C-alpha positions in Angstrom: -110.7 115.9 1.7 -112.5 114.2 -1.2 -116.2 113.4 -1.6 -115.9 109.8 -0.5 -113.9 110.7 2.6 -116.6 113.3 3.4 -119.3 110.6 3.1 -117.3 108.3 5.4 -116.8 111.1 8.0 -120.5 111.9 7.9 -121.5 108.3 8.3 -119.2 108.0 11.3 -120.9 111.1 12.8 -124.4 109.7 12.3 -123.4 106.3 13.8 -121.8 107.9 16.8 -124.9 110.1 17.4 -127.2 107.0 17.3 -129.7 108.4 14.7 -132.4 106.1 13.4 -133.0 105.2 9.8 -135.9 103.8 7.8 -137.0 106.8 5.8 -135.3 105.9 2.6 -132.1 104.5 3.9 -131.3 101.7 6.3 -127.7 102.5 7.4 -125.4 105.4 8.2 -123.3 105.2 5.0 -126.3 105.4 2.6 -127.8 108.3 4.6 -124.5 110.1 4.6 -124.1 109.7 0.8 -127.7 111.0 0.3 -127.0 114.1 2.5 -123.5 114.9 1.0 -124.6 114.5 -2.7 -127.8 116.5 -2.1 -125.9 119.3 -0.4 -123.4 119.4 -3.3 -126.3 119.5 -5.9 -125.2 116.2 -7.4 -127.4 113.3 -8.5 -127.9 110.6 -5.9 -126.4 108.0 -8.1 -123.1 110.0 -8.7 -121.1 108.7 -5.7 -118.8 106.4 -7.6 -118.2 108.9 -10.4 -117.5 111.8 -8.0 -115.8 109.8 -5.2 -112.4 111.4 -5.8 -113.6 114.9 -6.2 -111.7 117.3 -3.9 -114.1 119.5 -1.8 -113.4 123.0 -0.8 -113.7 124.5 2.6 -117.1 126.0 1.9 -118.5 122.7 0.6 -117.2 120.9 3.6 -118.7 123.4 6.0 -122.1 123.2 4.3 -122.0 119.4 4.5 -121.1 119.5 8.2 -123.9 121.9 8.9 -126.4 119.6 7.2 -125.2 116.5 9.0 -125.4 118.4 12.3 -128.9 119.5 11.5 -129.8 115.8 10.9 -128.3 114.8 14.3 -129.6 117.7 16.4 -133.2 117.8 15.1 -133.6 114.0 14.5 -135.7 114.9 11.5 -135.7 112.3 8.7 -133.3 113.3 5.9 -136.2 113.6 3.5 -137.5 116.6 5.5 -134.2 118.3 5.3 -133.8 117.7 1.5 -137.5 118.1 0.6 -137.4 115.0 -1.5 -137.8 111.2 -1.1 -137.6 108.4 -3.6 -139.9 105.4 -4.1 -139.4 102.8 -6.8 -136.9 105.1 -8.5 -139.2 108.1 -8.7 -138.6 111.4 -6.8 -141.4 112.8 -4.6 -141.8 116.1 -2.8 -141.9 115.6 0.9 -142.2 117.9 3.9 -143.5 117.7 7.4 -147.1 117.7 6.4 -146.8 114.1 5.3 -145.0 110.9 6.4 -142.0 110.0 4.3 -143.2 107.7 1.5 -142.0 104.1 2.1 -145.1 102.0 1.5 -144.4 98.4 0.7 -147.4 98.4 -1.6 -145.1 100.2 -4.0 -143.0 97.0 -4.3 -146.2 95.0 -5.0 -147.1 97.3 -7.8 -143.6 97.1 -9.2 -143.2 93.3 -9.1 -146.7 92.5 -10.3 -147.3 89.9 -7.5 -150.9 91.0 -7.1 -151.8 90.9 -10.8 -153.2 87.3 -10.8 -156.1 88.6 -8.6 -156.7 91.9 -10.4 -159.2 92.7 -13.0 -157.2 93.0 -16.2 -156.6 95.9 -16.3 -158.1 97.8 -13.4 -160.0 100.9 -14.7 -161.0 102.5 -11.4 -158.5 102.7 -8.6 -158.7 104.3 -5.1 -155.6 105.2 -3.1 -157.0 105.6 0.4 -154.8 107.6 2.9 -152.8 108.8 0.0 -150.4 111.1 2.0 -148.0 112.6 -0.4 -149.7 110.8 -3.3 -146.8 108.5 -4.2 -148.9 105.3 -4.5 -151.5 107.1 -6.6 -148.7 108.3 -9.0 -147.1 104.8 -9.2 -150.5 103.2 -9.9 -151.4 105.8 -12.5 -148.1 105.2 -14.3 -148.5 101.4 -14.0 -152.0 101.5 -15.5 -152.2 104.4 -18.0 -155.8 103.7 -18.8 -157.0 103.9 -15.2 -158.8 106.7 -13.4 -157.8 107.2 -9.8 -159.2 108.8 -6.7 -156.6 109.7 -4.0 -158.2 110.5 -0.7 -156.9 111.7 2.7 -158.3 113.2 5.9 -155.6 115.9 5.9 -155.9 118.9 3.6 -152.2 119.5 4.2 -151.3 116.1 2.9 -153.5 116.6 -0.2 -151.6 119.9 -0.9 -148.4 117.9 -1.0 -150.0 115.2 -3.1 -151.1 117.9 -5.6 -147.4 118.8 -6.1 -146.5 115.2 -6.8 -149.4 114.4 -9.1 -148.5 117.5 -11.1 -144.8 116.7 -11.1 -145.4 113.3 -12.6 -147.9 114.4 -15.2 -150.9 112.4 -14.0 -153.2 115.2 -12.8 -155.6 114.5 -15.6 -156.3 111.0 -14.2 -155.8 111.4 -10.4 -158.6 113.2 -8.6 -157.6 114.3 -5.1 -160.5 114.2 -2.5 -160.7 115.3 1.1 -162.5 113.0 3.5 -162.3 110.5 6.4 -161.9 106.9 5.3 -164.4 105.9 2.6 -166.4 109.1 3.0 -164.6 110.7 0.0 -164.7 107.5 -2.1 -166.8 107.5 -5.3 -166.6 104.0 -6.5 -167.1 101.3 -7.2 -163.4 100.5 -7.7 -161.5 97.6 -9.2 -158.6 98.1 -6.9 -158.1 99.9 -3.6 -154.7 100.7 -2.2 -154.5 101.5 1.5 -151.5 102.2 3.7 -153.4 103.4 6.7 -152.4 104.4 10.2 -151.7 101.0 11.7 -149.1 101.4 14.5 -150.4 100.0 17.8 -150.3 102.3 20.8 -147.5 100.5 22.6 -145.3 100.7 19.5 -146.2 104.3 19.0 -144.8 105.1 22.4 -141.5 103.4 21.5 -140.9 105.0 18.2 -137.6 106.7 17.6 -137.6 110.5 17.3 -137.3 110.4 13.5 -140.8 108.7 13.4 -142.2 111.0 16.0 -141.3 113.9 13.7 -144.0 112.6 11.3 -147.7 113.4 11.5 -149.2 111.2 14.3 -152.5 111.1 12.3 -150.8 109.0 9.6 -149.2 106.5 12.0 -151.4 105.9 15.2 -153.8 103.0 14.7 -155.1 102.9 18.2 -154.6 100.3 20.9 -154.1 97.3 18.5 -153.5 99.3 15.3 -156.8 98.3 13.8 -158.9 101.4 14.5 -159.0 102.6 10.9 -159.0 99.1 9.4 -162.2 97.8 11.2 -164.6 100.2 9.6 -162.7 100.0 6.3 -163.2 96.2 6.0 -166.8 96.4 7.1 -167.8 99.0 4.6 -165.5 98.4 1.7 -167.5 95.7 -0.2 -170.0 98.3 -1.2 -167.2 100.3 -2.9 -165.7 97.4 -4.8 -166.7 96.0 -8.2 -167.3 92.3 -8.5 -163.9 90.7 -8.2 -162.5 94.0 -6.9 -159.3 93.8 -4.8 -157.9 95.5 -1.7 -154.2 95.8 -1.2 -153.6 96.7 2.5 -150.4 97.4 4.3 -150.3 96.5 8.0 -146.5 96.5 8.8 -145.7 94.5 11.9 -149.3 94.1 13.0 -150.2 90.7 11.6 -150.9 89.2 15.0 -153.3 92.1 15.8 -154.9 91.8 12.4 -155.6 88.1 12.7 -156.9 88.6 16.3 -159.3 91.3 15.0 -160.4 89.4 11.8 -160.1 85.7 12.5 -162.7 84.9 9.9 -160.8 86.4 7.0 -158.3 84.5 4.8 -156.2 87.1 3.1 -153.4 86.4 0.6 -150.1 87.5 2.1 -147.7 89.0 -0.4 -144.0 88.9 -0.2 -142.1 92.2 0.2 -138.6 93.3 1.4 -140.1 93.4 4.9 -141.2 89.7 4.8 -144.4 87.8 4.0 -146.8 89.4 6.4 -146.7 93.2 6.0 -149.0 93.5 2.9 -152.1 91.5 2.3 -154.7 91.1 -0.4 -158.5 90.7 0.0 -161.1 90.4 -2.7 -164.6 91.7 -2.4 -165.8 88.1 -2.1 -163.4 87.5 0.8 -164.8 90.5 2.6 -168.4 89.6 2.0 
């Protein structure tokens, strides 16, 4: 059996088992390719080049064991491989943090928020940093900026330390432990926040792969706005004049608008649509 046939077989197994995707891949074939290439120690972009490579019995057995682990545990593939990718960069991942997939990363990459930003932002806060991926991406996007990356979880910050060091930005990214804005040391020109925002009803319906992630990083309370209410109330004091908040709320736009009917955010386009990431200026919030 060659490598491509092994990927196709693994994809069929994942499909038949009804596993859920969304932690770096969106379908069985891509997830199977990830698992097979990782298990063989090959780059994740090597599928076409290695497609006809014949696999030995030991390699096939190792692939089968990994695919079965994915099916039986229902853990995201990133937890099994210890790595996830965001905007083309690799990040260490384990069960202390959610798998990085923030749509804010797309906004940083495509520059769609730049018309509202101070040029360039000098002080940046990544609130609820998790594994530190947004802080790393922001540090690389603005080499002159100093960043604070905060989280309530000391375990998450330990993972963030690995990624900040891995990407060579430790001299500009300060990791701080605290709840919400308690660890902030502004004022900031730009605040990035991918908070817990999943509403309680949706939490109860999440597939097993999402329930394998830390609840603390997902559960936003009854309407998903428990973290966001005090954030928007207190944030103006932590922003410079003209300072900007980029906030991800996923599928919670209706709950957001019900909770904050007076606000008029700018909704930014992402691969998930036009209502998952919003922008607010300090003046909007005041």
